[in-house]
Biopython code that builds the backbone (N, CA, C, O; Angstrom):
import numpy as np
from Bio.PDB.StructureBuilder import StructureBuilder

atoms = [
    (1, "MET", "N", (58.748, -36.098, -124.025)),
    (1, "MET", "CA", (58.241, -34.752, -124.163)),
    (1, "MET", "C", (58.787, -33.920, -123.007)),
    (1, "MET", "O", (58.753, -34.351, -121.855)),
    (2, "LYS", "N", (59.277, -32.761, -123.309)),
    (2, "LYS", "CA", (59.859, -31.881, -122.295)),
    (2, "LYS", "C", (58.752, -31.157, -121.526)),
    (2, "LYS", "O", (57.789, -30.657, -122.108)),
    (3, "ILE", "N", (58.915, -31.118, -120.221)),
    (3, "ILE", "CA", (57.947, -30.449, -119.349)),
    (3, "ILE", "C", (58.216, -28.951, -119.360)),
    (3, "ILE", "O", (59.365, -28.520, -119.258)),
    (4, "ASN", "N", (57.154, -28.159, -119.483)),
    (4, "ASN", "CA", (57.289, -26.708, -119.415)),
    (4, "ASN", "C", (57.100, -26.288, -117.957)),
    (4, "ASN", "O", (56.006, -25.905, -117.543)),
    (5, "SER", "N", (58.180, -26.368, -117.195)),
    (5, "SER", "CA", (58.102, -26.064, -115.766)),
    (5, "SER", "C", (57.995, -24.577, -115.490)),
    (5, "SER", "O", (57.744, -24.181, -114.352)),
    (6, "ASN", "N", (58.179, -23.751, -116.496)),
    (6, "ASN", "CA", (58.051, -22.300, -116.306)),
    (6, "ASN", "C", (56.628, -21.901, -115.944)),
    (6, "ASN", "O", (56.409, -20.838, -115.363)),
    (7, "LEU", "N", (55.666, -22.741, -116.282)),
    (7, "LEU", "CA", (54.272, -22.450, -115.959)),
    (7, "LEU", "C", (53.915, -22.887, -114.538)),
    (7, "LEU", "O", (52.856, -22.526, -114.024)),
    (8, "ALA", "N", (54.793, -23.661, -113.906)),
    (8, "ALA", "CA", (54.531, -24.160, -112.562)),
    (8, "ALA", "C", (54.782, -23.062, -111.526)),
    (8, "ALA", "O", (55.573, -22.145, -111.746)),
    (9, "THR", "N", (54.094, -23.179, -110.402)),
    (9, "THR", "CA", (54.253, -22.239, -109.289)),
    (9, "THR", "C", (54.376, -23.042, -107.990)),
    (9, "THR", "O", (54.220, -24.263, -107.993)),
    (10, "PHE", "N", (54.656, -22.350, -106.884)),
    (10, "PHE", "CA", (54.693, -23.016, -105.579)),
    (10, "PHE", "C", (53.336, -23.646, -105.274)),
    (10, "PHE", "O", (53.263, -24.742, -104.720)),
    (11, "GLU", "N", (52.274, -22.951, -105.638)),
    (11, "GLU", "CA", (50.922, -23.426, -105.359)),
    (11, "GLU", "C", (50.479, -24.517, -106.327)),
    (11, "GLU", "O", (49.584, -25.300, -106.010)),
    (12, "ASN", "N", (51.094, -24.575, -107.499)),
    (12, "ASN", "CA", (50.723, -25.545, -108.526)),
    (12, "ASN", "C", (51.989, -26.103, -109.187)),
    (12, "ASN", "O", (52.288, -25.788, -110.339)),
    (13, "PRO", "N", (52.737, -26.947, -108.433)),
    (13, "PRO", "CA", (53.977, -27.478, -108.988)),
    (13, "PRO", "C", (53.726, -28.528, -110.068)),
    (13, "PRO", "O", (52.601, -28.993, -110.250)),
    (14, "VAL", "N", (54.764, -28.884, -110.764)),
    (14, "VAL", "CA", (54.676, -29.888, -111.831)),
    (14, "VAL", "C", (54.135, -31.208, -111.278)),
    (14, "VAL", "O", (53.277, -31.837, -111.897)),
    (15, "PHE", "N", (54.633, -31.621, -110.121)),
    (15, "PHE", "CA", (54.198, -32.879, -109.503)),
    (15, "PHE", "C", (53.641, -32.598, -108.104)),
    (15, "PHE", "O", (54.337, -32.800, -107.109)),
    (16, "PRO", "N", (52.391, -32.134, -108.024)),
    (16, "PRO", "CA", (51.819, -31.751, -106.728)),
    (16, "PRO", "C", (51.597, -32.939, -105.785)),
    (16, "PRO", "O", (51.397, -32.750, -104.586)),
    (17, "GLU", "N", (51.631, -34.137, -106.315)),
    (17, "GLU", "CA", (51.425, -35.316, -105.474)),
    (17, "GLU", "C", (52.702, -35.730, -104.724)),
    (17, "GLU", "O", (52.659, -36.593, -103.848)),
    (18, "ILE", "N", (53.825, -35.113, -105.072)),
    (18, "ILE", "CA", (55.098, -35.434, -104.426)),
    (18, "ILE", "C", (55.415, -34.367, -103.389)),
    (18, "ILE", "O", (55.573, -33.191, -103.716)),
    (19, "GLU", "N", (55.506, -34.796, -102.134)),
    (19, "GLU", "CA", (55.836, -33.890, -101.041)),
    (19, "GLU", "C", (57.174, -34.314, -100.451)),
    (19, "GLU", "O", (57.394, -35.490, -100.159)),
    (20, "VAL", "N", (58.070, -33.334, -100.277)),
    (20, "VAL", "CA", (59.400, -33.613, -99.746)),
    (20, "VAL", "C", (59.645, -32.712, -98.541)),
    (20, "VAL", "O", (59.536, -31.490, -98.637)),
    (21, "GLU", "N", (59.973, -33.322, -97.412)),
    (21, "GLU", "CA", (60.256, -32.597, -96.179)),
    (21, "GLU", "C", (61.666, -32.015, -96.251)),
    (21, "GLU", "O", (62.645, -32.759, -96.307)),
    (22, "LEU", "N", (61.767, -30.694, -96.251)),
    (22, "LEU", "CA", (63.066, -30.031, -96.305)),
    (22, "LEU", "C", (63.380, -29.260, -95.029)),
    (22, "LEU", "O", (64.521, -28.846, -94.822)),
    (23, "ILE", "N", (62.383, -29.063, -94.173)),
    (23, "ILE", "CA", (62.613, -28.339, -92.926)),
    (23, "ILE", "C", (63.602, -29.139, -92.091)),
    (23, "ILE", "O", (63.435, -30.342, -91.890)),
    (24, "GLY", "N", (64.624, -28.462, -91.611)),
    (24, "GLY", "CA", (65.648, -29.109, -90.811)),
    (24, "GLY", "C", (66.784, -29.678, -91.637)),
    (24, "GLY", "O", (67.774, -30.165, -91.090)),
    (25, "GLU", "N", (66.645, -29.619, -92.961)),
    (25, "GLU", "CA", (67.708, -30.093, -93.840)),
    (25, "GLU", "C", (68.811, -29.047, -93.937)),
    (25, "GLU", "O", (68.605, -27.874, -93.625)),
    (26, "SER", "N", (69.943, -29.479, -94.361)),
    (26, "SER", "CA", (71.058, -28.571, -94.620)),
    (26, "SER", "C", (70.643, -27.582, -95.698)),
    (26, "SER", "O", (69.834, -27.909, -96.567)),
    (27, "SER", "N", (71.187, -26.392, -95.644)),
    (27, "SER", "CA", (70.895, -25.411, -96.695)),
    (27, "SER", "C", (71.875, -25.584, -97.849)),
    (27, "SER", "O", (72.227, -24.617, -98.525)),
    (28, "ASP", "N", (72.303, -26.793, -98.063)),
    (28, "ASP", "CA", (73.219, -27.141, -99.137)),
    (28, "ASP", "C", (72.451, -27.934, -100.188)),
    (28, "ASP", "O", (71.874, -28.977, -99.881)),
    (29, "MET", "N", (72.442, -27.457, -101.398)),
    (29, "MET", "CA", (71.691, -28.115, -102.456)),
    (29, "MET", "C", (72.193, -29.542, -102.692)),
    (29, "MET", "O", (71.448, -30.383, -103.195)),
    (30, "LYS", "N", (73.436, -29.817, -102.337)),
    (30, "LYS", "CA", (73.979, -31.174, -102.527)),
    (30, "LYS", "C", (73.290, -32.196, -101.619)),
    (30, "LYS", "O", (73.318, -33.393, -101.904)),
    (31, "SER", "N", (72.684, -31.740, -100.546)),
    (31, "SER", "CA", (71.944, -32.665, -99.690)),
    (31, "SER", "C", (70.448, -32.667, -100.020)),
    (31, "SER", "O", (69.769, -33.673, -99.818)),
    (32, "ILE", "N", (69.947, -31.562, -100.517)),
    (32, "ILE", "CA", (68.516, -31.458, -100.856)),
    (32, "ILE", "C", (68.198, -32.141, -102.179)),
    (32, "ILE", "O", (67.193, -32.843, -102.288)),
    (33, "LEU", "N", (69.033, -31.945, -103.169)),
    (33, "LEU", "CA", (68.758, -32.464, -104.510)),
    (33, "LEU", "C", (68.548, -33.977, -104.535)),
    (33, "LEU", "O", (67.573, -34.427, -105.137)),
    (34, "PRO", "N", (69.409, -34.785, -103.915)),
    (34, "PRO", "CA", (69.167, -36.232, -103.951)),
    (34, "PRO", "C", (67.859, -36.634, -103.279)),
    (34, "PRO", "O", (67.203, -37.579, -103.719)),
    (35, "LYS", "N", (67.480, -35.937, -102.233)),
    (35, "LYS", "CA", (66.230, -36.252, -101.545)),
    (35, "LYS", "C", (65.036, -36.042, -102.482)),
    (35, "LYS", "O", (64.119, -36.863, -102.517)),
    (36, "ILE", "N", (65.051, -34.954, -103.232)),
    (36, "ILE", "CA", (63.950, -34.674, -104.164)),
    (36, "ILE", "C", (63.991, -35.639, -105.347)),
    (36, "ILE", "O", (62.954, -36.156, -105.761)),
    (37, "ARG", "N", (65.173, -35.881, -105.887)),
    (37, "ARG", "CA", (65.300, -36.834, -107.000)),
    (37, "ARG", "C", (64.785, -38.220, -106.593)),
    (37, "ARG", "O", (64.075, -38.865, -107.364)),
    (38, "ASN", "N", (65.135, -38.676, -105.399)),
    (38, "ASN", "CA", (64.683, -39.987, -104.928)),
    (38, "ASN", "C", (63.169, -40.031, -104.768)),
    (38, "ASN", "O", (62.535, -41.031, -105.106)),
    (39, "ALA", "N", (62.589, -38.951, -104.255)),
    (39, "ALA", "CA", (61.128, -38.889, -104.106)),
    (39, "ALA", "C", (60.451, -38.919, -105.475)),
    (39, "ALA", "O", (59.417, -39.564, -105.648)),
    (40, "MET", "N", (61.033, -38.227, -106.433)),
    (40, "MET", "CA", (60.460, -38.225, -107.780)),
    (40, "MET", "C", (60.508, -39.630, -108.383)),
    (40, "MET", "O", (59.520, -40.103, -108.944)),
    (41, "LYS", "N", (61.655, -40.291, -108.267)),
    (41, "LYS", "CA", (61.797, -41.645, -108.815)),
    (41, "LYS", "C", (60.860, -42.617, -108.112)),
    (41, "LYS", "O", (60.252, -43.467, -108.762)),
    (42, "ALA", "N", (60.736, -42.504, -106.792)),
    (42, "ALA", "CA", (59.848, -43.388, -106.033)),
    (42, "ALA", "C", (58.388, -43.204, -106.426)),
    (42, "ALA", "O", (57.577, -44.119, -106.278)),
    (43, "SER", "N", (58.057, -42.017, -106.927)),
    (43, "SER", "CA", (56.677, -41.731, -107.356)),
    (43, "SER", "C", (56.441, -42.072, -108.818)),
    (43, "SER", "O", (55.348, -41.853, -109.341)),
    (44, "GLY", "N", (57.457, -42.605, -109.475)),
    (44, "GLY", "CA", (57.280, -43.050, -110.856)),
    (44, "GLY", "C", (57.563, -42.001, -111.917)),
    (44, "GLY", "O", (57.200, -42.189, -113.078)),
    (45, "VAL", "N", (58.198, -40.907, -111.546)),
    (45, "VAL", "CA", (58.556, -39.885, -112.533)),
    (45, "VAL", "C", (59.629, -40.464, -113.455)),
    (45, "VAL", "O", (60.569, -41.111, -112.994)),
    (46, "SER", "N", (59.486, -40.230, -114.738)),
    (46, "SER", "CA", (60.421, -40.799, -115.714)),
    (46, "SER", "C", (61.826, -40.227, -115.546)),
    (46, "SER", "O", (62.005, -39.109, -115.061)),
    (47, "GLU", "N", (62.806, -41.008, -115.951)),
    (47, "GLU", "CA", (64.206, -40.574, -115.845)),
    (47, "GLU", "C", (64.463, -39.286, -116.640)),
    (47, "GLU", "O", (65.168, -38.410, -116.140)),
    (48, "PRO", "N", (63.916, -39.135, -117.868)),
    (48, "PRO", "CA", (64.118, -37.866, -118.578)),
    (48, "PRO", "C", (63.549, -36.663, -117.829)),
    (48, "PRO", "O", (64.133, -35.580, -117.872)),
    (49, "ASP", "N", (62.421, -36.837, -117.144)),
    (49, "ASP", "CA", (61.844, -35.728, -116.376)),
    (49, "ASP", "C", (62.695, -35.413, -115.150)),
    (49, "ASP", "O", (62.883, -34.245, -114.809)),
    (50, "VAL", "N", (63.209, -36.444, -114.489)),
    (50, "VAL", "CA", (64.096, -36.227, -113.332)),
    (50, "VAL", "C", (65.365, -35.522, -113.806)),
    (50, "VAL", "O", (65.863, -34.618, -113.135)),
    (51, "ASP", "N", (65.885, -35.934, -114.959)),
    (51, "ASP", "CA", (67.081, -35.288, -115.512)),
    (51, "ASP", "C", (66.822, -33.827, -115.865)),
    (51, "ASP", "O", (67.677, -32.970, -115.640)),
    (52, "GLN", "N", (65.637, -33.541, -116.423)),
    (52, "GLN", "CA", (65.293, -32.150, -116.744)),
    (52, "GLN", "C", (65.248, -31.315, -115.475)),
    (52, "GLN", "O", (65.774, -30.202, -115.439)),
    (53, "PHE", "N", (64.621, -31.851, -114.436)),
    (53, "PHE", "CA", (64.578, -31.160, -113.144)),
    (53, "PHE", "C", (65.998, -30.868, -112.655)),
    (53, "PHE", "O", (66.301, -29.747, -112.246)),
    (54, "THR", "N", (66.855, -31.870, -112.699)),
    (54, "THR", "CA", (68.235, -31.724, -112.217)),
    (54, "THR", "C", (68.988, -30.668, -113.012)),
    (54, "THR", "O", (69.729, -29.872, -112.437)),
    (55, "GLN", "N", (68.806, -30.653, -114.318)),
    (55, "GLN", "CA", (69.461, -29.642, -115.163)),
    (55, "GLN", "C", (68.993, -28.241, -114.788)),
    (55, "GLN", "O", (69.795, -27.308, -114.732)),
    (56, "GLU", "N", (67.701, -28.096, -114.531)),
    (56, "GLU", "CA", (67.184, -26.782, -114.150)),
    (56, "GLU", "C", (67.777, -26.323, -112.812)),
    (56, "GLU", "O", (68.080, -25.143, -112.640)),
    (57, "VAL", "N", (67.940, -27.247, -111.877)),
    (57, "VAL", "CA", (68.545, -26.894, -110.588)),
    (57, "VAL", "C", (69.987, -26.455, -110.806)),
    (57, "VAL", "O", (70.407, -25.421, -110.287)),
    (58, "PHE", "N", (70.749, -27.238, -111.576)),
    (58, "PHE", "CA", (72.153, -26.908, -111.817)),
    (58, "PHE", "C", (72.334, -25.642, -112.649)),
    (58, "PHE", "O", (73.403, -25.033, -112.616)),
    (59, "SER", "N", (71.323, -25.243, -113.381)),
    (59, "SER", "CA", (71.392, -24.019, -114.177)),
    (59, "SER", "C", (71.119, -22.770, -113.340)),
    (59, "SER", "O", (71.302, -21.645, -113.806)),
    (60, "SER", "N", (70.684, -22.981, -112.110)),
    (60, "SER", "CA", (70.389, -21.856, -111.227)),
    (60, "SER", "C", (71.673, -21.143, -110.841)),
    (60, "SER", "O", (72.741, -21.750, -110.760)),
    (61, "ASN", "N", (71.548, -19.840, -110.605)),
    (61, "ASN", "CA", (72.740, -19.049, -110.309)),
    (61, "ASN", "C", (73.037, -18.909, -108.819)),
    (61, "ASN", "O", (74.073, -18.357, -108.450)),
    (62, "CYS", "N", (72.141, -19.401, -107.952)),
    (62, "CYS", "CA", (72.391, -19.345, -106.511)),
    (62, "CYS", "C", (71.494, -20.365, -105.813)),
    (62, "CYS", "O", (70.615, -20.966, -106.430)),
    (63, "TYR", "N", (71.730, -20.546, -104.528)),
    (63, "TYR", "CA", (70.958, -21.501, -103.736)),
    (63, "TYR", "C", (69.463, -21.177, -103.775)),
    (63, "TYR", "O", (68.643, -22.078, -103.956)),
    (64, "TYR", "N", (69.105, -19.921, -103.608)),
    (64, "TYR", "CA", (67.689, -19.543, -103.553)),
    (64, "TYR", "C", (66.987, -19.757, -104.884)),
    (64, "TYR", "O", (65.814, -20.131, -104.918)),
    (65, "SER", "N", (67.688, -19.525, -105.962)),
    (65, "SER", "CA", (67.133, -19.795, -107.284)),
    (65, "SER", "C", (66.922, -21.300, -107.473)),
    (65, "SER", "O", (65.906, -21.726, -108.022)),
    (66, "ALA", "N", (67.884, -22.094, -107.017)),
    (66, "ALA", "CA", (67.770, -23.550, -107.117)),
    (66, "ALA", "C", (66.611, -24.050, -106.257)),
    (66, "ALA", "O", (65.871, -24.939, -106.679)),
    (67, "LEU", "N", (66.445, -23.498, -105.070)),
    (67, "LEU", "CA", (65.335, -23.879, -104.202)),
    (67, "LEU", "C", (64.001, -23.512, -104.841)),
    (67, "LEU", "O", (63.021, -24.245, -104.706)),
    (68, "ASN", "N", (63.965, -22.391, -105.527)),
    (68, "ASN", "CA", (62.767, -21.979, -106.259)),
    (68, "ASN", "C", (62.407, -23.022, -107.314)),
    (68, "ASN", "O", (61.236, -23.365, -107.479)),
    (69, "VAL", "N", (63.404, -23.520, -108.020)),
    (69, "VAL", "CA", (63.167, -24.574, -109.023)),
    (69, "VAL", "C", (62.554, -25.795, -108.334)),
    (69, "VAL", "O", (61.570, -26.354, -108.816)),
    (70, "CYS", "N", (63.133, -26.200, -107.218)),
    (70, "CYS", "CA", (62.629, -27.370, -106.492)),
    (70, "CYS", "C", (61.157, -27.197, -106.134)),
    (70, "CYS", "O", (60.358, -28.120, -106.292)),
    (71, "CYS", "N", (60.807, -26.012, -105.653)),
    (71, "CYS", "CA", (59.434, -25.742, -105.218)),
    (71, "CYS", "C", (58.454, -25.621, -106.379)),
    (71, "CYS", "O", (57.243, -25.712, -106.178)),
    (72, "ARG", "N", (58.960, -25.420, -107.581)),
    (72, "ARG", "CA", (58.070, -25.416, -108.748)),
    (72, "ARG", "C", (57.845, -26.822, -109.298)),
    (72, "ARG", "O", (56.922, -27.039, -110.083)),
    (73, "TRP", "N", (58.667, -27.761, -108.900)),
    (73, "TRP", "CA", (58.538, -29.141, -109.374)),
    (73, "TRP", "C", (57.777, -30.038, -108.402)),
    (73, "TRP", "O", (56.979, -30.873, -108.830)),
    (74, "VAL", "N", (58.014, -29.878, -107.100)),
    (74, "VAL", "CA", (57.351, -30.704, -106.069)),
    (74, "VAL", "C", (56.911, -29.816, -104.910)),
    (74, "VAL", "O", (57.293, -28.648, -104.834)),
    (75, "ILE", "N", (56.109, -30.372, -104.011)),
    (75, "ILE", "CA", (55.715, -29.658, -102.794)),
    (75, "ILE", "C", (56.864, -29.789, -101.799)),
    (75, "ILE", "O", (57.192, -30.895, -101.370)),
    (76, "CYS", "N", (57.468, -28.680, -101.436)),
    (76, "CYS", "CA", (58.557, -28.676, -100.464)),
    (76, "CYS", "C", (57.997, -28.231, -99.118)),
    (76, "CYS", "O", (57.460, -27.132, -98.980)),
    (77, "LEU", "N", (58.133, -29.094, -98.150)),
    (77, "LEU", "CA", (57.608, -28.806, -96.806)),
    (77, "LEU", "C", (58.727, -28.424, -95.870)),
    (77, "LEU", "O", (58.482, -28.146, -94.696)),
]
sb = StructureBuilder()
sb.init_structure("model")
sb.init_model(0)
sb.init_chain("A")
sb.init_seg("    ")
for serial, (resi, resn, name, xyz) in enumerate(atoms, 1):
    if name == "N":
        sb.init_residue(resn, " ", resi, " ")
    sb.init_atom(name, np.array(xyz, "f"), 0.0, 1.0, " ", f" {name:<3s}", serial, name[0])
structure = sb.get_structure()
């Protein structure tokens, strides 16, 4: 079943139990994305859901849009 992540917000992400430390990380999505994907997999998120998240990030038109997607899926610290 496809997740409707459009209803998610920073305050109420899709997976609020997953927290990922991004402070001090590179501002390059190529370094942030694997960290979030690994946290999702470690928390038991299904592969189709992780793939949907990844597609949404790659569909973003800029870094800030991609970061917005990340923050709607997990808690970004």
